N, C-alpha and C positions, 0 to 999 in steps of 0.2 A: 504494499500500499504506500502510495507516495505521500509526501508532506502535504500536498494540495488536498488530497483525499482526507487527511486527518483533520483539516480545518473545518470548523462548523461555520459556514458562511451563509448569512441571510442576504448579504448585499454583494455577492460575488458570483462569477460564472466563468466557465472555461471556454476558450475559443481556439479552434484549430484551423489553420490555413493549409491547403494542399495545392501545390503548384506542379505542373507538368512541363518539362522542357526536354530538349534533345538528350539529356543525360538521365532522365527518369523522373519519378514521382518524388517530391520533397514535401516534408511536413514541418510545420512550425506551430507550437502550441503556447498559449498564454493563459494566465489566470488574471482576470480583471476584477478588481475590488473597488466598489464605490465607498469612499471614505465619508466620515461624518461631515467634513467641511465642504462636501459636494464634488471634490476632485476624484479622479479615477487613477488608481495605481495598477499598473500591469507588470506582471512578473513572467519571464520566460520559464517554461517548464518542458520537460521531455514529453513527447507524444507517446501515449501508451500503445503497446503492440496491438492490443485488441482494437483500438481506434484506427490504427493504420490498416489493419486487416479489414475492418468494416468499410473504410473508405475505398480501399482497393476493390473489394467485392462489389460495392455500389457502382464504381466506375466500370468494372468488368461487365456488369449487367447492362449498363447503359450502352456500352460498346456493342454487346451482343444484340440488343434490340435494334440498333441502327443497321447492323449487318443483315438482319432478317428482312 
């Protein structure tokens, strides 16, 4: 379990960006936390393997539907 998963956040959420280029699929994940003063704190965090797998599978399904 990651540190981000250990936090009890009511004002936070995770964001994962996936980009595809000529070298392959790349992932970048962040934890975004809304602070009491109204500002937003973002922390880079590793993308979980299960999330990478789910994104790859979703893209694979989209590619297969286009080919059909």
